[in-house]
N, CA, C and O atoms as a Tripos MOL2 file, in Angstrom:
@<TRIPOS>MOLECULE
protein
  268   267    67     0     0
PROTEIN
NO_CHARGES

@<TRIPOS>ATOM
      1 N         109.5620    2.0740  215.3460 N.3       1 MET1
      2 CA        108.8450    3.2040  215.9620 C.3       1 MET1
      3 C         107.3970    3.4990  216.8390 C.2       1 MET1
      4 O         106.3810    2.9230  216.4490 O.2       1 MET1
      5 N         107.3560    4.0190  217.5220 N.am      2 ASN2
      6 CA        106.0780    4.4310  218.4690 C.3       2 ASN2
      7 C         105.5110    5.5340  218.4500 C.2       2 ASN2
      8 O         106.2050    6.5200  218.2040 O.2       2 ASN2
      9 N         104.1270    5.6880  218.6950 N.am      3 ASP3
     10 CA        103.5620    6.6210  218.9110 C.3       3 ASP3
     11 C         103.2010    7.0660  220.4180 C.2       3 ASP3
     12 O         102.4410    6.2350  220.9150 O.2       3 ASP3
     13 N         103.4780    8.0080  221.2010 N.am      4 THR4
     14 CA        102.6980    8.3770  222.3140 C.3       4 THR4
     15 C         102.3750    9.9120  222.3160 C.2       4 THR4
     16 O         102.9500   10.9450  221.9740 O.2       4 THR4
     17 N         100.6570    9.4020  223.1070 N.am      5 THR5
     18 CA         99.6680   10.4080  223.2630 C.3       5 THR5
     19 C         100.1320   11.2550  224.2860 C.2       5 THR5
     20 O         101.1320   10.5900  224.5550 O.2       5 THR5
     21 N         100.1810   12.1120  224.9910 N.am      6 LEU6
     22 CA        100.8110   13.3640  225.8970 C.3       6 LEU6
     23 C          99.2680   13.8820  226.1350 C.2       6 LEU6
     24 O          98.5540   14.1280  225.1630 O.2       6 LEU6
     25 N          98.7570   14.0440  227.5900 N.am      7 LYS7
     26 CA         97.9270   15.2680  227.9010 C.3       7 LYS7
     27 C          98.7610   16.4320  228.7310 C.2       7 LYS7
     28 O          99.4150   16.4470  229.7740 O.2       7 LYS7
     29 N          98.3210   17.5890  227.5210 N.am      8 ILE8
     30 CA         99.7840   18.2010  228.1660 C.3       8 ILE8
     31 C          98.0770   19.5640  228.9620 C.2       8 ILE8
     32 O          97.0040   19.9370  228.4870 O.2       8 ILE8
     33 N          98.9100   19.8350  230.4590 N.am      9 THR9
     34 CA         97.8910   20.9620  231.0040 C.3       9 THR9
     35 C          98.9790   22.1310  231.4270 C.2       9 THR9
     36 O         100.1650   22.0530  231.7470 O.2       9 THR9
     37 N          97.9330   23.4230  231.2700 N.am     10 GLY10
     38 CA         98.7260   24.6070  230.9920 C.3      10 GLY10
     39 C          98.7470   25.4350  229.5980 C.2      10 GLY10
     40 O          99.1810   26.5850  229.6670 O.2      10 GLY10
     41 N          98.4850   25.1420  228.8370 N.am     11 MET11
     42 CA         98.8890   25.6100  227.6690 C.3      11 MET11
     43 C          97.7340   26.3490  227.7860 C.2      11 MET11
     44 O          96.6650   25.9490  228.2480 O.2      11 MET11
     45 N          98.1340   28.0830  227.0940 N.am     12 THR12
     46 CA         96.4680   28.4270  226.9900 C.3      12 THR12
     47 C          96.6120   29.1910  225.7520 C.2      12 THR12
     48 O          95.7450   29.9980  225.4150 O.2      12 THR12
     49 N          98.0950   28.8920  224.7730 N.am     13 CYS13
     50 CA         97.9960   29.9670  223.7400 C.3      13 CYS13
     51 C          98.7820   29.1610  222.7840 C.2      13 CYS13
     52 O          99.2710   28.0900  223.1430 O.2      13 CYS13
     53 N          98.9580   29.7110  221.3410 N.am     14 SER14
     54 CA         99.5290   29.8680  220.7270 C.3      14 SER14
     55 C         101.1350   29.3600  220.8370 C.2      14 SER14
     56 O         101.6820   28.3020  220.5240 O.2      14 SER14
     57 N         101.7190   30.8440  221.5390 N.am     15 HIS15
     58 CA        102.8550   30.2570  221.8650 C.3      15 HIS15
     59 C         103.0500   29.1520  223.1200 C.2      15 HIS15
     60 O         104.1670   28.6740  223.3220 O.2      15 HIS15
     61 N         102.0750   28.8350  223.8200 N.am     16 CYS16
     62 CA        102.6570   27.8510  224.7340 C.3      16 CYS16
     63 C         102.8960   26.7650  223.3080 C.2      16 CYS16
     64 O         104.1000   26.5710  223.1370 O.2      16 CYS16
     65 N         102.2270   26.2120  222.5250 N.am     17 VAL17
     66 CA        102.1180   25.1330  221.3490 C.3      17 VAL17
     67 C         103.3430   24.9330  221.1240 C.2      17 VAL17
     68 O         104.0430   23.9700  221.4390 O.2      17 VAL17
     69 N         103.6440   26.0450  220.4640 N.am     18 ARG18
     70 CA        105.4790   26.2930  220.3340 C.3      18 ARG18
     71 C         105.7340   26.0230  220.9930 C.2      18 ARG18
     72 O         105.9930   24.8220  220.9110 O.2      18 ARG18
     73 N         105.9130   26.4520  221.9530 N.am     19 ALA19
     74 CA        107.2290   26.0400  223.3230 C.3      19 ALA19
     75 C         107.4460   24.5680  223.4740 C.2      19 ALA19
     76 O         108.5320   24.0180  223.6560 O.2      19 ALA19
     77 N         105.8540   23.8020  223.3380 N.am     20 ALA20
     78 CA        106.0710   22.7490  223.9700 C.3      20 ALA20
     79 C         106.0070   21.4690  222.7400 C.2      20 ALA20
     80 O         106.0520   20.2460  222.8710 O.2      20 ALA20
     81 N         105.8850   22.3310  221.5270 N.am     21 THR21
     82 CA        106.4040   21.3110  220.0530 C.3      21 THR21
     83 C         107.7190   21.2290  220.3460 C.2      21 THR21
     84 O         108.1340   20.0800  220.4940 O.2      21 THR21
     85 N         108.8760   22.5340  220.5360 N.am     22 GLN22
     86 CA        109.8930   22.9300  220.3170 C.3      22 GLN22
     87 C         110.4310   22.1260  221.6760 C.2      22 GLN22
     88 O         111.5440   21.6070  221.6000 O.2      22 GLN22
     89 N         109.7870   22.0250  222.7320 N.am     23 ALA23
     90 CA        110.5770   21.0260  223.4210 C.3      23 ALA23
     91 C         110.4590   19.9320  223.2630 C.2      23 ALA23
     92 O         111.4700   19.4050  223.7270 O.2      23 ALA23
     93 N         109.4540   18.8070  222.6530 N.am     24 LEU24
     94 CA        109.2830   17.9240  222.8910 C.3      24 LEU24
     95 C         110.0550   17.1250  221.0960 C.2      24 LEU24
     96 O         110.0950   15.9190  220.8520 O.2      24 LEU24
     97 N         110.5200   18.1820  220.2150 N.am     25 GLU25
     98 CA        111.2320   17.9180  218.9600 C.3      25 GLU25
     99 C         112.9360   18.2290  219.7920 C.2      25 GLU25
    100 O         113.9600   18.0500  219.1320 O.2      25 GLU25
    101 N         112.9850   18.5820  220.9080 N.am     26 GLY26
    102 CA        114.3460   18.3830  221.1720 C.3      26 GLY26
    103 C         114.9040   17.3970  221.9640 C.2      26 GLY26
    104 O         115.9880   17.4320  222.5460 O.2      26 GLY26
    105 N         114.0220   16.4520  221.9390 N.am     27 VAL27
    106 CA        114.2830   15.5060  222.5610 C.3      27 VAL27
    107 C         114.9510   14.0620  221.9360 C.2      27 VAL27
    108 O         114.2380   13.3870  221.1940 O.2      27 VAL27
    109 N         116.2510   13.6340  222.2330 N.am     28 PRO28
    110 CA        116.4970   12.4250  221.1610 C.3      28 PRO28
    111 C         115.6470   11.4070  220.6810 C.2      28 PRO28
    112 O         115.4710   10.6620  221.6450 O.2      28 PRO28
    113 N         115.2880   11.1570  220.1170 N.am     29 GLY29
    114 CA        114.7650    9.9660  219.0900 C.3      29 GLY29
    115 C         113.4480   10.2690  218.6630 C.2      29 GLY29
    116 O         112.7140    9.5340  218.0030 O.2      29 GLY29
    117 N         113.1380   11.7130  219.2040 N.am     30 VAL30
    118 CA        111.4980   12.0520  218.4470 C.3      30 VAL30
    119 C         111.5080   12.7360  217.1480 C.2      30 VAL30
    120 O         112.0690   13.7410  216.7130 O.2      30 VAL30
    121 N         110.7440   11.9060  216.6980 N.am     31 THR31
    122 CA        111.0420   12.1430  214.6320 C.3      31 THR31
    123 C         110.2100   13.0600  214.0220 C.2      31 THR31
    124 O         110.4670   13.6510  212.9730 O.2      31 THR31
    125 N         108.6270   13.2400  215.0770 N.am     32 ARG32
    126 CA        107.8680   14.8040  214.4410 C.3      32 ARG32
    127 C         107.2000   14.7070  215.2030 C.2      32 ARG32
    128 O         107.2680   13.6820  215.8820 O.2      32 ARG32
    129 N         106.0050   15.9000  215.5710 N.am     33 VAL33
    130 CA        105.6870   16.1350  216.8910 C.3      33 VAL33
    131 C         104.1100   16.8900  216.4770 C.2      33 VAL33
    132 O         104.1660   17.6180  215.4870 O.2      33 VAL33
    133 N         103.0250   16.7930  217.0120 N.am     34 GLU34
    134 CA        101.9640   17.2510  216.5510 C.3      34 GLU34
    135 C         101.4230   17.1490  218.0380 C.2      34 GLU34
    136 O         101.2620   16.1720  218.7700 O.2      34 GLU34
    137 N         101.1040   19.0830  218.3030 N.am     35 VAL35
    138 CA        100.6050   19.5540  219.4220 C.3      35 VAL35
    139 C          99.3080   20.5410  218.9330 C.2      35 VAL35
    140 O          99.3570   21.4680  218.1250 O.2      35 VAL35
    141 N          98.1040   20.0210  219.7090 N.am     36 THR36
    142 CA         97.0060   20.8930  219.5210 C.3      36 THR36
    143 C          96.8480   21.7610  220.5750 C.2      36 THR36
    144 O          97.2220   21.2000  221.6060 O.2      36 THR36
    145 N          96.4820   22.8190  220.7640 N.am     37 LEU37
    146 CA         95.7350   23.6770  222.4810 C.3      37 LEU37
    147 C          94.6230   22.8590  223.0700 C.2      37 LEU37
    148 O          94.6170   22.4640  224.2360 O.2      37 LEU37
    149 N          93.3630   22.5540  221.8830 N.am     38 GLU38
    150 CA         92.4930   22.1190  221.9970 C.3      38 GLU38
    151 C          92.5020   20.8690  221.9020 C.2      38 GLU38
    152 O          92.1490   20.7860  220.7260 O.2      38 GLU38
    153 N          92.6400   19.7870  222.2480 N.am     39 PRO39
    154 CA         92.3160   19.6580  224.0640 C.3      39 PRO39
    155 C          94.0220   19.5640  224.9470 C.2      39 PRO39
    156 O          94.2850   18.9720  225.9940 O.2      39 PRO39
    157 N          94.7830   20.2400  224.2090 N.am     40 GLY40
    158 CA         95.9100   19.6800  225.0800 C.3      40 GLY40
    159 C          96.3840   18.4310  224.6160 C.2      40 GLY40
    160 O          95.9220   17.3340  224.9300 O.2      40 GLY40
    161 N          97.2510   18.6360  223.9160 N.am     41 GLN41
    162 CA         96.9880   16.9030  223.5470 C.3      41 GLN41
    163 C          98.6590   17.3460  222.6250 C.2      41 GLN41
    164 O          98.9070   18.3350  221.9350 O.2      41 GLN41
    165 N          99.4110   16.3380  222.9320 N.am     42 ALA42
    166 CA        100.3840   16.0060  221.9400 C.3      42 ALA42
    167 C         100.3710   14.4950  221.7290 C.2      42 ALA42
    168 O         100.0640   13.5930  222.5090 O.2      42 ALA42
    169 N         101.0220   14.4490  219.7430 N.am     43 VAL43
    170 CA        101.1360   13.0440  219.4540 C.3      43 VAL43
    171 C         102.5050   13.3070  219.5820 C.2      43 VAL43
    172 O         102.9630   14.4370  219.4150 O.2      43 VAL43
    173 N         103.3740   12.0620  219.9490 N.am     44 VAL44
    174 CA        104.8020   12.2570  219.6010 C.3      44 VAL44
    175 C         105.1390   11.0580  218.8110 C.2      44 VAL44
    176 O         104.6670    9.9590  219.0980 O.2      44 VAL44
    177 N         106.0470   11.2680  217.6970 N.am     45 HIS45
    178 CA        106.1600   10.3970  216.8060 C.3      45 HIS45
    179 C         107.7810    9.8550  217.3830 C.2      45 HIS45
    180 O         108.5520   10.7070  217.8230 O.2      45 HIS45
    181 N         108.1820    8.4290  217.3320 N.am     46 GLY46
    182 CA        109.6020    8.3620  217.1240 C.3      46 GLY46
    183 C         109.6000    7.5060  218.3980 C.2      46 GLY46
    184 O         108.5030    6.9690  218.5530 O.2      46 GLY46
    185 N         110.5490    7.1940  219.4210 N.am     47 ASP47
    186 CA        111.4290    6.2010  219.9850 C.3      47 ASP47
    187 C         111.7290    6.5730  221.4750 C.2      47 ASP47
    188 O         112.3450    5.8660  222.2730 O.2      47 ASP47
    189 N         111.1010    8.0030  221.7500 N.am     48 ALA48
    190 CA        111.9680    8.7730  223.1280 C.3      48 ALA48
    191 C         111.2000    8.0810  224.0000 C.2      48 ALA48
    192 O         110.1150    7.5160  223.8600 O.2      48 ALA48
    193 N         112.0990    8.2440  225.1410 N.am     49 PRO49
    194 CA        111.5180    7.5630  226.7490 C.3      49 PRO49
    195 C         110.0530    8.3460  226.8530 C.2      49 PRO49
    196 O         109.7450    9.0090  225.8630 O.2      49 PRO49
    197 N         109.3410    8.3270  227.7150 N.am     50 LEU50
    198 CA        108.2160    8.7990  228.6190 C.3      50 LEU50
    199 C         108.8040    9.8060  228.9360 C.2      50 LEU50
    200 O         108.5850   10.8530  228.3260 O.2      50 LEU50
    201 N         109.6270    9.7500  229.8870 N.am     51 GLU51
    202 CA        110.2420    9.7150  230.7510 C.3      51 GLU51
    203 C         110.9300   11.5240  230.4060 C.2      51 GLU51
    204 O         111.1360   12.4400  231.2030 O.2      51 GLU51
    205 N         111.0650   11.4780  229.3810 N.am     52 ALA52
    206 CA        112.2220   12.0190  228.8080 C.3      52 ALA52
    207 C         110.9850   13.8250  228.0730 C.2      52 ALA52
    208 O         111.0970   15.0500  228.1200 O.2      52 ALA52
    209 N         109.7980   12.6150  227.4090 N.am     53 LEU53
    210 CA        109.1210   13.7340  227.3450 C.3      53 LEU53
    211 C         108.7860   14.2710  228.0150 C.2      53 LEU53
    212 O         109.3820   15.3200  227.7710 O.2      53 LEU53
    213 N         108.0300   14.5100  229.0650 N.am     54 ILE54
    214 CA        107.3340   14.8920  230.4960 C.3      54 ILE54
    215 C         108.6590   15.4910  231.3560 C.2      54 ILE54
    216 O         108.4360   16.1600  232.3650 O.2      54 ILE54
    217 N         109.5300   15.3260  231.0850 N.am     55 ALA55
    218 CA        110.3100   16.0060  231.6500 C.3      55 ALA55
    219 C         110.7790   17.1540  230.2990 C.2      55 ALA55
    220 O         111.7770   17.8420  230.5140 O.2      55 ALA55
    221 N         110.3940   17.2440  229.5880 N.am     56 ALA56
    222 CA        110.7680   18.4090  228.5380 C.3      56 ALA56
    223 C         109.4950   19.2310  228.4950 C.2      56 ALA56
    224 O         109.6690   20.4490  228.4770 O.2      56 ALA56
    225 N         108.3510   18.8240  228.4770 N.am     57 ILE57
    226 CA        107.0270   19.5360  229.2490 C.3      57 ILE57
    227 C         107.3700   19.9630  230.5700 C.2      57 ILE57
    228 O         107.5210   21.1690  230.7620 O.2      57 ILE57
    229 N         107.4960   19.2600  231.3810 N.am     58 ALA58
    230 CA        107.8960   20.0010  232.5470 C.3      58 ALA58
    231 C         108.7010   21.2970  232.5290 C.2      58 ALA58
    232 O         108.2910   22.3150  233.0850 O.2      58 ALA58
    233 N         109.8680   21.2260  231.8680 N.am     59 GLU59
    234 CA        111.1910   22.1520  231.7750 C.3      59 GLU59
    235 C         110.7290   23.7820  231.2670 C.2      59 GLU59
    236 O         111.3780   24.8090  231.4600 O.2      59 GLU59
    237 N         108.9360   23.5970  230.3160 N.am     60 GLU60
    238 CA        108.5470   25.1780  230.0860 C.3      60 GLU60
    239 C         107.4210   25.2450  230.6180 C.2      60 GLU60
    240 O         106.4850   25.8530  230.0990 O.2      60 GLU60
    241 N         107.3390   24.5160  231.9330 N.am     61 GLY61
    242 CA        106.3570   24.8140  232.7990 C.3      61 GLY61
    243 C         104.7570   24.3760  232.5150 C.2      61 GLY61
    244 O         103.6810   24.9210  232.7640 O.2      61 GLY61
    245 N         105.1280   23.1680  231.8950 N.am     62 TYR62
    246 CA        104.0420   22.5510  231.4290 C.3      62 TYR62
    247 C         103.8840   21.0390  232.1010 C.2      62 TYR62
    248 O         104.9400   20.4400  232.3010 O.2      62 TYR62
    249 N         102.6910   20.4050  232.4490 N.am     63 THR63
    250 CA        102.2710   19.2590  232.9070 C.3      63 THR63
    251 C         102.2360   18.3170  232.0670 C.2      63 THR63
    252 O         101.8210   18.7910  231.0090 O.2      63 THR63
    253 N         102.5070   16.9320  231.9380 N.am     64 ALA64
    254 CA        102.0380   16.1650  230.9150 C.3      64 ALA64
    255 C         102.2130   14.7970  231.5430 C.2      64 ALA64
    256 O         103.0840   14.3170  232.2690 O.2      64 ALA64
    257 N         100.8410   14.2320  230.9000 N.am     65 GLU65
    258 CA        101.1420   12.8100  231.0450 C.3      65 GLU65
    259 C         100.1660   11.6230  230.2280 C.2      65 GLU65
    260 O          99.0020   11.8230  229.8830 O.2      65 GLU65
    261 N         100.7830   10.6040  230.0550 N.am     66 ARG66
    262 CA        100.5480    9.6100  228.8510 C.3      66 ARG66
    263 C          98.9250    9.3180  228.5510 C.2      66 ARG66
    264 O          98.4060    8.7110  229.4880 O.2      66 ARG66
    265 N          98.3970    9.4920  227.9100 N.am     67 LEU67
    266 CA         97.2280    8.8660  227.8400 C.3      67 LEU67
    267 C          97.0840    7.7190  227.0500 C.2      67 LEU67
    268 O          95.9980    7.1440  226.9890 O.2      67 LEU67
@<TRIPOS>BOND
     1     1     2 1
     2     2     3 1
     3     3     4 2
     4     3     5 am
     5     5     6 1
     6     6     7 1
     7     7     8 2
     8     7     9 am
     9     9    10 1
    10    10    11 1
    11    11    12 2
    12    11    13 am
    13    13    14 1
    14    14    15 1
    15    15    16 2
    16    15    17 am
    17    17    18 1
    18    18    19 1
    19    19    20 2
    20    19    21 am
    21    21    22 1
    22    22    23 1
    23    23    24 2
    24    23    25 am
    25    25    26 1
    26    26    27 1
    27    27    28 2
    28    27    29 am
    29    29    30 1
    30    30    31 1
    31    31    32 2
    32    31    33 am
    33    33    34 1
    34    34    35 1
    35    35    36 2
    36    35    37 am
    37    37    38 1
    38    38    39 1
    39    39    40 2
    40    39    41 am
    41    41    42 1
    42    42    43 1
    43    43    44 2
    44    43    45 am
    45    45    46 1
    46    46    47 1
    47    47    48 2
    48    47    49 am
    49    49    50 1
    50    50    51 1
    51    51    52 2
    52    51    53 am
    53    53    54 1
    54    54    55 1
    55    55    56 2
    56    55    57 am
    57    57    58 1
    58    58    59 1
    59    59    60 2
    60    59    61 am
    61    61    62 1
    62    62    63 1
    63    63    64 2
    64    63    65 am
    65    65    66 1
    66    66    67 1
    67    67    68 2
    68    67    69 am
    69    69    70 1
    70    70    71 1
    71    71    72 2
    72    71    73 am
    73    73    74 1
    74    74    75 1
    75    75    76 2
    76    75    77 am
    77    77    78 1
    78    78    79 1
    79    79    80 2
    80    79    81 am
    81    81    82 1
    82    82    83 1
    83    83    84 2
    84    83    85 am
    85    85    86 1
    86    86    87 1
    87    87    88 2
    88    87    89 am
    89    89    90 1
    90    90    91 1
    91    91    92 2
    92    91    93 am
    93    93    94 1
    94    94    95 1
    95    95    96 2
    96    95    97 am
    97    97    98 1
    98    98    99 1
    99    99   100 2
   100    99   101 am
   101   101   102 1
   102   102   103 1
   103   103   104 2
   104   103   105 am
   105   105   106 1
   106   106   107 1
   107   107   108 2
   108   107   109 am
   109   109   110 1
   110   110   111 1
   111   111   112 2
   112   111   113 am
   113   113   114 1
   114   114   115 1
   115   115   116 2
   116   115   117 am
   117   117   118 1
   118   118   119 1
   119   119   120 2
   120   119   121 am
   121   121   122 1
   122   122   123 1
   123   123   124 2
   124   123   125 am
   125   125   126 1
   126   126   127 1
   127   127   128 2
   128   127   129 am
   129   129   130 1
   130   130   131 1
   131   131   132 2
   132   131   133 am
   133   133   134 1
   134   134   135 1
   135   135   136 2
   136   135   137 am
   137   137   138 1
   138   138   139 1
   139   139   140 2
   140   139   141 am
   141   141   142 1
   142   142   143 1
   143   143   144 2
   144   143   145 am
   145   145   146 1
   146   146   147 1
   147   147   148 2
   148   147   149 am
   149   149   150 1
   150   150   151 1
   151   151   152 2
   152   151   153 am
   153   153   154 1
   154   154   155 1
   155   155   156 2
   156   155   157 am
   157   157   158 1
   158   158   159 1
   159   159   160 2
   160   159   161 am
   161   161   162 1
   162   162   163 1
   163   163   164 2
   164   163   165 am
   165   165   166 1
   166   166   167 1
   167   167   168 2
   168   167   169 am
   169   169   170 1
   170   170   171 1
   171   171   172 2
   172   171   173 am
   173   173   174 1
   174   174   175 1
   175   175   176 2
   176   175   177 am
   177   177   178 1
   178   178   179 1
   179   179   180 2
   180   179   181 am
   181   181   182 1
   182   182   183 1
   183   183   184 2
   184   183   185 am
   185   185   186 1
   186   186   187 1
   187   187   188 2
   188   187   189 am
   189   189   190 1
   190   190   191 1
   191   191   192 2
   192   191   193 am
   193   193   194 1
   194   194   195 1
   195   195   196 2
   196   195   197 am
   197   197   198 1
   198   198   199 1
   199   199   200 2
   200   199   201 am
   201   201   202 1
   202   202   203 1
   203   203   204 2
   204   203   205 am
   205   205   206 1
   206   206   207 1
   207   207   208 2
   208   207   209 am
   209   209   210 1
   210   210   211 1
   211   211   212 2
   212   211   213 am
   213   213   214 1
   214   214   215 1
   215   215   216 2
   216   215   217 am
   217   217   218 1
   218   218   219 1
   219   219   220 2
   220   219   221 am
   221   221   222 1
   222   222   223 1
   223   223   224 2
   224   223   225 am
   225   225   226 1
   226   226   227 1
   227   227   228 2
   228   227   229 am
   229   229   230 1
   230   230   231 1
   231   231   232 2
   232   231   233 am
   233   233   234 1
   234   234   235 1
   235   235   236 2
   236   235   237 am
   237   237   238 1
   238   238   239 1
   239   239   240 2
   240   239   241 am
   241   241   242 1
   242   242   243 1
   243   243   244 2
   244   243   245 am
   245   245   246 1
   246   246   247 1
   247   247   248 2
   248   247   249 am
   249   249   250 1
   250   250   251 1
   251   251   252 2
   252   251   253 am
   253   253   254 1
   254   254   255 1
   255   255   256 2
   256   255   257 am
   257   257   258 1
   258   258   259 1
   259   259   260 2
   260   259   261 am
   261   261   262 1
   262   262   263 1
   263   263   264 2
   264   263   265 am
   265   265   266 1
   266   266   267 1
   267   267   268 2
@<TRIPOS>SUBSTRUCTURE
     1 MET1         2 RESIDUE 1 A MET
     2 ASN2         6 RESIDUE 1 A ASN
     3 ASP3        10 RESIDUE 1 A ASP
     4 THR4        14 RESIDUE 1 A THR
     5 THR5        18 RESIDUE 1 A THR
     6 LEU6        22 RESIDUE 1 A LEU
     7 LYS7        26 RESIDUE 1 A LYS
     8 ILE8        30 RESIDUE 1 A ILE
     9 THR9        34 RESIDUE 1 A THR
    10 GLY10       38 RESIDUE 1 A GLY
    11 MET11       42 RESIDUE 1 A MET
    12 THR12       46 RESIDUE 1 A THR
    13 CYS13       50 RESIDUE 1 A CYS
    14 SER14       54 RESIDUE 1 A SER
    15 HIS15       58 RESIDUE 1 A HIS
    16 CYS16       62 RESIDUE 1 A CYS
    17 VAL17       66 RESIDUE 1 A VAL
    18 ARG18       70 RESIDUE 1 A ARG
    19 ALA19       74 RESIDUE 1 A ALA
    20 ALA20       78 RESIDUE 1 A ALA
    21 THR21       82 RESIDUE 1 A THR
    22 GLN22       86 RESIDUE 1 A GLN
    23 ALA23       90 RESIDUE 1 A ALA
    24 LEU24       94 RESIDUE 1 A LEU
    25 GLU25       98 RESIDUE 1 A GLU
    26 GLY26      102 RESIDUE 1 A GLY
    27 VAL27      106 RESIDUE 1 A VAL
    28 PRO28      110 RESIDUE 1 A PRO
    29 GLY29      114 RESIDUE 1 A GLY
    30 VAL30      118 RESIDUE 1 A VAL
    31 THR31      122 RESIDUE 1 A THR
    32 ARG32      126 RESIDUE 1 A ARG
    33 VAL33      130 RESIDUE 1 A VAL
    34 GLU34      134 RESIDUE 1 A GLU
    35 VAL35      138 RESIDUE 1 A VAL
    36 THR36      142 RESIDUE 1 A THR
    37 LEU37      146 RESIDUE 1 A LEU
    38 GLU38      150 RESIDUE 1 A GLU
    39 PRO39      154 RESIDUE 1 A PRO
    40 GLY40      158 RESIDUE 1 A GLY
    41 GLN41      162 RESIDUE 1 A GLN
    42 ALA42      166 RESIDUE 1 A ALA
    43 VAL43      170 RESIDUE 1 A VAL
    44 VAL44      174 RESIDUE 1 A VAL
    45 HIS45      178 RESIDUE 1 A HIS
    46 GLY46      182 RESIDUE 1 A GLY
    47 ASP47      186 RESIDUE 1 A ASP
    48 ALA48      190 RESIDUE 1 A ALA
    49 PRO49      194 RESIDUE 1 A PRO
    50 LEU50      198 RESIDUE 1 A LEU
    51 GLU51      202 RESIDUE 1 A GLU
    52 ALA52      206 RESIDUE 1 A ALA
    53 LEU53      210 RESIDUE 1 A LEU
    54 ILE54      214 RESIDUE 1 A ILE
    55 ALA55      218 RESIDUE 1 A ALA
    56 ALA56      222 RESIDUE 1 A ALA
    57 ILE57      226 RESIDUE 1 A ILE
    58 ALA58      230 RESIDUE 1 A ALA
    59 GLU59      234 RESIDUE 1 A GLU
    60 GLU60      238 RESIDUE 1 A GLU
    61 GLY61      242 RESIDUE 1 A GLY
    62 TYR62      246 RESIDUE 1 A TYR
    63 THR63      250 RESIDUE 1 A THR
    64 ALA64      254 RESIDUE 1 A ALA
    65 GLU65      258 RESIDUE 1 A GLU
    66 ARG66      262 RESIDUE 1 A ARG
    67 LEU67      266 RESIDUE 1 A LEU
């Protein structure tokens, strides 16, 4: 099991955090997600591919990159 830390750009409120969390939780292989508004970061636990995590965030209208 791996942990992946993402920088998420574009989140401005708690709704954004909830949307990003739900998007990441929907990726197969993800077991747990911790998203924080400041500094716009997510820690994803599990074995999901990085590309799938970034795509899930993009579908919500945000951008993500691995830290």
